[in-house]
N, C-alpha and C positions, 0 to 999 in steps of 0.2 A: 756488192760488185767486190769485195775483197775473193783472192787465189786461198785455197787449202792448204797445208804446209801440210808434209811428212816423208817419207822414204821411198823414193820410186819402186815402184810397183813391180818388179824382176817377170814376175811369175806373168800378169795380165803380161806385159811388155809382149811378151810371148807368142804368148795366148791370141795376141792380136798377130802378129805380123805370121804362124803359121796360120790363122785363120778364113780372111778373108783373099788374101794371095792368093796361097797355093789352091784355093777352091776352085777359083776365076784364071787358075790358069794349066786346073785339069779338064774345064772344062772345055775352051781355047783349040785344046789339043783332043780330042775330042770332038772339037766341031761344033758345039753347042755354048756360042757364046750366052743368048740369053738366060741358059739356065743358069749359065754360072753367075751373068749379073744380077739372076735372082735370091741364087747362095750365100754370093757376095751379103747383101743388105741384111739378108738373117743374120749372119755371122754382125753385120756390123753391129745391126742392135743388137743381137746376142752380148756382143762387147761391148756397150754403151750401161746394160741392167748385168757387169759383171764384176760385183762390190767384192770388198774383201770380209770373209766370212768362211764358214766352212764350205769341206763340200755337200755335204747334205744340203746344205740348206740353196747354196748351187745348183742344188736341182732345181730347188719350188724358183729362186731367185730369175733363172735362166731360160725353166722346161715350161713353164703358166705361159709367158705373154711371151712366147714361141708362141704355143699351138693357141692361145689369142690370136699373133697374128695371124698362123694359119689361115684359122678361121675370119676375120676381115679384110685376107685375100681372097680366096673366098666368095665372097659375098658381095666384095667393091669388083670384081672379075664378071659372075654371071647379072650384076643391076648397072656395070655400066654398058656392057654385050645389047644387054633386051632393055636397057629405062631412059625415055626421054629422059631432056634436060628439067624439067620440072622434080619429074615422081622419082629422080637420082637426085633429085636435091633434098625431096621429101624426107628419098629411104637414111640418108646418109645426115640429115642431122635428126635425126632417130634411131641412128645410132650415137652419135657425139650423145645423146641426152642420157644414152646405158653404160658406153664410157665417164661418161665425166660422173656418175651416178657411184659406180662399181666405185672409182676414183676415192670417197672418202675412207672406207674399208681400209688399206693400210699401202702401207709401200708397195708392195711384189703387185698387190690389187691395181695399185696406180701405175703401177707398170702393166702391166696387162690391158688398162682401157686405154694407153696413147698408142702401146703396141697395134692393139687393135682399127682401129682409128688411121695410123698413119698408112698400115697395109692396104685397110680398103679403099680409101683413097688412091694409095697408087696401082690395085687391082684397077677400079675404076678408070683408067686415066690414062695410065703407063701402054702406050705401043706393046707387047708383048707372044711372039708372033706362033709361040708350042702352048698346047689345049691348057686348059686347070687342072686337068686330071696331071699331068707333072710342073707346071709352077707351081703345084702346093708341095708334090714333096720335094724338092727342088729347094724348097725353105726352109721342108722342116731338117731336109739333109744338111741347110748350111749351119744350125740356130743350131743344131744334133752337133756336132764336130766340134762347134766351139764347147758344149760342154762338157766331149769325149775327153778335148783335153785337160775343160779343168778337172775332173776327174783322175784323171790316167795320171796326165806330166805328177811329178815330183817339185814342191815349191824349193828351190834354192835354202842350204842348209839344213835341212827340217830332217836328226838326228834324234835316235832315244838314245837316251844316256849321257849328255854331253859332256865333256870330262870338265868343260871349262865350269859348269855347274853344279854338278860332287859325280862323285865315285855314284857307278848306282846298284854296284853292294861291296862288299866282302866288309874285313874290319873295323870299325873305329874306335877312333881315342877320348877323353874328354876336352868342351870345349873349357883352355885356358884360360879363356876371356872371362870365367865363372867358373874357374878353378883357385881354390884361397892359398891367399899369398904363401910363399916360402919362405923358413927362418933365415931371419937379416942377418943369422953368424955363421947357417950353414955355408959349405963350397956353390956356389952359380955352374957352377960348370959340373953336368953330369958324365956319368962315370960312368964309358963306352964299355968296360967289362961286365953282363949280369954276374953276379956270382950261382954260378948252377948250383949251392948247394940249398937247399931247403931250411925254411930260421925253425929251428923243432922247439922254443919259444913262443907257448902263444898270450895273442897279445889283449892280455887283463884285463885292458880297458876297457869300459864299451864307449860311441858315442852319447853323450850330453847327449848330444841335437837330432838323435836317430831322424828323419824323413820321413812323416806317415803314407805320405804319398810316390808309389815309384813310379818315376820318370821313364814317360813311354818314348821319350823324344834325344833319338841317337844323330849324333858329332854329324851337321850338311862337311864340312873338311874329309880331304884325299887322303883317307893312310898314307903314306910313308912307307910304310912297306913294300916290298913284296907281296899283290895277292893278284886277285881273278884279275884283268883287269872290265873297265866298260864295257858294258855296249853299246857301240856305233852305226847299229844296224840302222837301213835307209825305213826309214818309221815313217812314210808321207803323209798314214789314211789323214790322222786326225790333228796334224800342226794346225789347223783352223783355230779346234778349240783348246789344244792345248797355248794355242796363244792369249787366247780371250776369257780364259778359267783365270792362267795368269796376273792377267792384266785386275781380273774385278782384289784378287790381292795384294799389287802395290798399288789401287786405287784404297781398297781399305787401312795400310800403311801410310797413305799420303793425306785421310782423313784423320789417321790419329798424330798427322803430325802441325796439320792444321788447329787443332782443338786450340779453342780460345782465343782466334787470330781471325781478325777478316775475312777470311779465304772458305774458312769452315765452309758455311752454304755452299761456296764453287767445287768445293773439292765433294761435297754431300751429292752434286750434281754428274762427276764426273762417275764418282762411286756407281748411280742411279745405272748414267750411261754403261756401263762396263757392265753392270749381271745383265741388262738388260738382251748385250752383242754378247754375251756369254749362254744366256738365258738360248735367247734364236740359237744360236748356234748348235746348241746340245738335244734342240727339240726338232732336230730338221726331221721330213718327209725320211719311215724307214722299215723296212716290207714288215720285219717281227715287232712288235710293241714295246719289247722292254731289249735293250745292250745284249749284241747276243755274245762279245770280246772278250774277254778280263781288262782291258785298255781301256774300251768303251767304261766300260763300268765301273774303272778306276777312278778319271774325269768325272762323271757325274756322280763320286764319293766327295769330289776333293772340289765339285763345283757344289756342294750341300752345303759340306761342312765351312766356305765362305759365308754363308748367309747369318750365323749366328755372331761371326766378329763382324759382320755392316753391320746388325743389329745393333751390340755392345758397343763399338765407335760413333757408329750416331745416335748413342743417346754419352758418350761423352760429350760429344759434338756439340748435345741442345745444352748439357754439364755447364757453355761457357767456362769452360777453366782451359788451361792446359796442361796435358799428361805426360810423365819420364820420356826422353826420346828414345828408351829401351823398350818403349812401347811396341815403337812401331818396327822394330827387328825382326820381330816372329813374321808377323807375313809378308814380309821383304823375303826371306829365307821361304817360307813357302811357297814362296809366285818363283827365285827361281828351280827349286827343287818338280813343279808344274812343269814349268819346261823345258831344265832338262833330264825329265821322266827322273828324275831319282827321291833318294829319303829324304824325310823333312828334314832331320839334321836337331840337336840341339837348340830348345825354342826361349829366350831369354821369357819367366816369367812376371806377368808385374805387379805394383805391389798389390796385396787386395784390401782396399781402402775404403772402398766404397764399392754399394753394387756394379755398376757403369766395367770399374775394371774387375772386381769380384767372375761380371761375368764376361770381360774380353781375358780371362785365364781361362778359363773352362772352357770358354772356345777354339783356344790355345791348344789344349788339352787334347777335347776332342778331335781337333785338325791329326792330330802328331799321331793319334791310335787310330783317322780309317785311313791319312793315308794312300798306306798298304793294304789297306785288309776289306775296302771298298765295295759294299756291295748293291751299284745301284740306284740308290735311295730317287724318289718322286722329284722332277726340278720345280714342283714348285709353280706347277702353270695350270690354267682352268682351256680348253675351247674352245671356241666359242664359238656357240649352236648354228645354225644356218637361220632358223628366224631372229637367231640377233644378228647376223648378215644382214637381213634381208631390213629388219628396222636401221639398221646405221645408213643403207643406201637409202631407204626412205625418211631418214628423219632431215630436221631441218639441213645437214650438216651436208647428207648424198644430195638433198634436190637443189640446197643454191651450185655446191660441185657441176653437176648435169645442165642445169640451167646454163651457168655460164657456159661451160663450155658448148651444149649443144647449141648456144647461140653464135659461139663467137663459129665453132665451127662449118655449121648451117648458114653461115653469111658468107665463108670464107667460101663453102663449093657451091654458091650459091653464082658471087663476082666473075667464080674462074668459071661456069656454065658462061657466064652473061661473056665474057671476053670471049672465049674460044668459039661459039661458037659463031660470031660475028667477028676470026679470022685475027682477033687483033696480031694473035701467034704464030700465022706465016703458017712456016711447016714445023714450028718445033713443036705442036702438042703435047706439054708438057703442065699443063692444069693442077698438076697431080698435087704440085712445087707448091701452091701461094692455100691448102686448105693442107698439107701434111706440117710446112711448118705454124698455121693458126694452135696447132695439135701443141705443138711443146711450147709457146708462148704464153695457153689460156689454163693450163694445167694449175692449180692455187697452192699443190702442193709442190713442185720447182723453185714457188723464190715470189716475190714481190716484180709484180705488172708488170713496172716502169721499170726495171733498174733491168727483166729478162729482153724485154723488147729492144734498151739501147746495146745490148752487147747482141744478144742477138743478129741485130745490123749491122753490129763493127764486125761483128765478125766474118759472118757472110763478105762485104765486102773483102773484108781480106782475106778471104780467102777463095771467090773468085778474083782473083788479078791475080793471085800466087799460082792460082789452076792455069787461067792466061798464057804466063810466063813459063808454068811444065809446058802447057802445048806445044807453042813455038817453040821446046828444042828435042823435047820425045820421042822417041823412036817408038811406032805403034805398032802391035799391038804389045811389043815385049816394054817398054816404063814406063809406059801405063797401067799394064799388074806391079812391076817394080815398086809403085806410084800406091797404087791400093795397098802392099801390103805395109808397105815404112808408114802409111796413114793409121792403118790397121794399129800397129804399135801402138801409135800413137795416143791414139783413144782410151787408155787409164793412167795415160799422164797428163793430158787434159780436160780431161774429166775434172782435177779442178777446180778450173775456170770456163763458166755459161758461153763465151766467148772464145778462148781458147780453142774448149771441144767445135762449138758450129765451125771455126776456121780449118780444122781436119777432118768433120763428114761433110766438112764444104767440099773442099778438093776430093777426097774419097769418089763422095755421088756420085758429081762433075767428071770425075777418072770411068763410074762405072758406064756413064752412061752416052759417053766417046767410044768403049771397049762394043757396047752393046750397037753402036753403027748410027747415032745420032750425031752430027756435027756440036762442036762447040759452042760452048747455052752461055757463058759467064757473064754475058751483059742479060741475057731474062732471070740468071735464078740472081741477081741482086735487084732487078725492078719489081720479083713476085715477092722477094722479101722482104724489102720494103714496102710494099700492097699489103703485106700479112702483118703487118706492124701496126700500121694503120687502123686496120678494120681491128684490131682486137685489141689497142689503144681504145677507140670509138664505141667497139658494144663491151665492154668487160669492167666499160666506169658506167654506163645509162639506168638508168632506174629501172627498177624489174620489180615485176609481183612480190609479194612477201613482204621478209626481215633478210635484213644484211646482214653477216657475220655469222648467218648459221656453224659455220665449217668449226669457231670459236665456241661460238655457247657448247656448242657440242661434245667438245670435247673439255668444256668447264665441268660441264655436266656429270661426263662418265666420271674427271675424276673427282668430280663429288657424293658421285653412288659409293666409288671403293673408298676411299673417306671412309666416310660414311661406314661400312660391314668391317672394316679394318677399326676403325673407335671399335662396334657394337661388340666383338671377339672380346677385344684388348677387357674393355670393360668388363666384356662376362666370366673373367679370370675363367675362361676354358685349359686346361692340359693340352688340348690337343694342337701343338706346335706347326708340326705341317701344316695347319692350315691358319693357322696364325701368317707364318714368311708366305703361303700362298696372297693373301688376303694384302699384303706390308707388297708385295711387287706388284701386286695390279694396282696397289694405290699410286706408287714412286710411277710406275712405267707411263700409268693414266697422266701422271703430271707431266711426266718430260716431252711426252704426246703434247699438249694443254698448253705448256711452254714453250716447242717448238712453231706450231701454230699463229700462237698470240706475238710471237718476235717476228713472222712473214705476214701479219695481219697491222703488226705496227708499223714494217715498214712498203706499205701502200702508199699511194696520196693520200690527201684527208679524203676526198672526197670516201674512197670504200674504207680508211683508217679506221673512219669516227664511229664505223658501227660496231668493232673493241670495243673501244674506248673505258678503261678500269678495269678489262679482265685479267690484265697481267695482275695487280694490286690484289682479285680476288683469287687469282692462285699462289702468291706468293705467303697468305694468309693459309689459303689449303696448308699449302707444305710445312709450313708454320703447326698449324693441326696433326700433320702425318706424320714427323720431328715428335712432335710432345709423346703422340703413340707411342709412337715405339717405345721415350722415354721411359715413360708408364709400364711400357709390361719389359722391360728389361729390371727393373723395383720392382714389380709388383712379384717376379721370379726368384727374387731375391727375400724380402722379405714379409710379402703377401698382402701390403697395403698401402697405397698411396699420401705421398705425402700435400700441403695443405699448397706449395709450391703447382703439383701433378695438377690440380683439383680445379685450383684458383685459374692455372692458363690455360685448360682447358677451356671450360663457360667462357675465356675471357673472349677467344677463340670463334668458339661457336655462337656468342653472339657480335663478330666481327665482319663475320663470315652472313651471316641474315642480313646485318646495315648493306652489305658492300655485296650482296646481290642482285639487289636493284638496278641497280649503276648498267650492267650489263642484259636486260627484259630476265631475267631471272625470276623463278615461280617459286622451288623449291624449298626450303627450309631445312639443315643439317641439324637435326634434333636428337 
C-alpha cells in the first residue's frame, strides 16, 4: 500500500507526453480517429512497461508484450465477430489459462501475458469500425512509436567524460591523502619558481622499502595544469548500462561500510539487486553475439571486475566484524569512474590481514587494471532452455498462476456476456472493461490481492470523477487530446502506486473512448470496476484443486537447487572462477526472486497466506548457506583449506534446511 520513492523519471515523462497524445492528434488530422484510439491504447500499455533500465532491455520489456498484444487483438477481434457468448467465454477462459501460465516465467513474460489477455478482451468487445488488418498494424505502430522514442531520445545529463566525476584523459599527480607527510621543519610554502637546472648529483640513497608491486591505479582527481579538455560529447547509448554498473560498485561500498553491523544483511540483499539489474541491463537482445563497440566492451569488463569485489565484501560481512572505512573508498571511486566514463584513479588498498581483505585488495588491483583495457568477458549468466521454460509453465507455480488467472478472467467474461446480452448496458457496449480490469487485479506477481483490489477501486472512482469534471469543461476533441498527452506523461510518475496509476489510466481511457465517438461513461466505468473487484475477491479466494502456494514453493525449489549447485562447485575446489561466479549469481538471483514471492504471499489474507507459511524461514537459511559458501570460496582461494568454523557452519545450515523444508511441503534434500 506504500508508494515507491525516487527522482522523477523526466525522460520517461517526456516519452509519455510524445506518445499517445501526438498519435491521437495525427489520426484525427487524417480523419482516422478509431485507428488513433487503438494506437494510443498501445502506446499507453507500452508506457506502463517502460521501466528504468538500458535501451537494449527496453526492446524486450516493451516489444515482446506489444507483439503479444497484437496477437491478442487479432484473436479477440475474430472471436468476438464469429463466436457466440458461450463459445467466446470458453475461448477467452482458455487464453486466460495460457496468459496466467506464462506469467510464472518472469517479469517480461508476466507483462506479455497481461497484455495478451487485455487486448483479447478489447478486440472481442470494443466496437471498432476498421477491419482487423488495419487495427492490428495500428496497435503495433503505437507501441513501436514509444519504443522508438525510448531508443532514440537522449537521457537528460548523459555525457561521456563528465568533468564532475574525473578527467577522462590527461596527466595525473599523486593523491596527497596517501603521500608521505612532509618534514615538520620544511617550508610549507611551495616555491612557485622551479629550478630549470637539472641536479647533477645522483641520490646515492636507495629507497629502503621498495614496493614490489607496481601500482597501476592512477589518481582520479583532475590535474590543475593545462591539458586536453575531457570529452563531453553526448553519448547516451549506454547510459542505462553505465548507471547500473556504477550502482553495483556503490552497493559493494555500502556492504563494506555495514560489515559487522545489523545492516549487513540488508546491504547484501541490495548488492544482489544491483547485480541483477546490471546483469539484465548488459544482457539485453543484440544482433551480434558479442559486444561490437569499445564502450560496450569496457562496460562488460567493468561489470565483471565488480564480481570478485562483491564476493570479497560478502565474505567480510559473513565474518561479522567491521572493516576500516578506507576499504569502501576504492569501490566508490570506481563507481564515480563508471558514471563519468573516466579512469579509475588511485584506489586505497586495505590492510591484507586476513583472506577476505586480501581478496578485496586483489579485486581492487584487478579492477584498476581492466577498467581501461577490458576485453568484454562473459556476463556470467546462462539462458534458460525451451525445455526449462516449459517446465516452469507446467510446474506447480505455473499451474497455480494459470488456474487463478483463467478462472477469474473466465468468470469476468461470463458475467460481462450475461450483462451485455441482457441489455444491462443499454447503448454503452463496454463489456470488455470487466475482464480487462480483472486481468490487472488477478495477476499474483503484481502484489497482494486485497491491496490491489482496494487500490484499483479507489483509483477508478477518483479517475472517473476527475474525468467527469474535465469532460464538462474541455473542448472536444482538442481538450481531450491534450488530456491524453498529459495523462501519458503522468503514467511513469503514477507507476509508484497502483491507485495513482489506476487514476491516471482511467482518465486516459475515458478520454480515448470519448474521442472515439462514445458518450461520457464515467458511471459505467465505476460500476464495472467495482463488479470486477468483487469477482476477483470471490474467485481468488475459492478453494481450487491441487496444493496452493505453488508459486512460492517453486521459487524456493529453484533457490535450493541453485544453492546446492554452487556449494558442490566450491567444495569441489574447482579452479574455474567464471563458472563459480555464474553459479553464485544464479544462487543469489533465485533467492531474491523467492524472497519477493514470499513477501507477496505473506501480505495476502490468511486464507491464501497460510499456504506459504514457513517459506521465509527456509529462504533465510538458504541465504546464510549461500553467504557461507561465498566466504568458504574466498578462504579456499587464499589458504587451500577450510577452517572448522566454515565446515561446522555448512553442516549446521544443511541440517537446518532439511528440518525446515517439510513445513512448506517440500521433499528434496540438500545434501
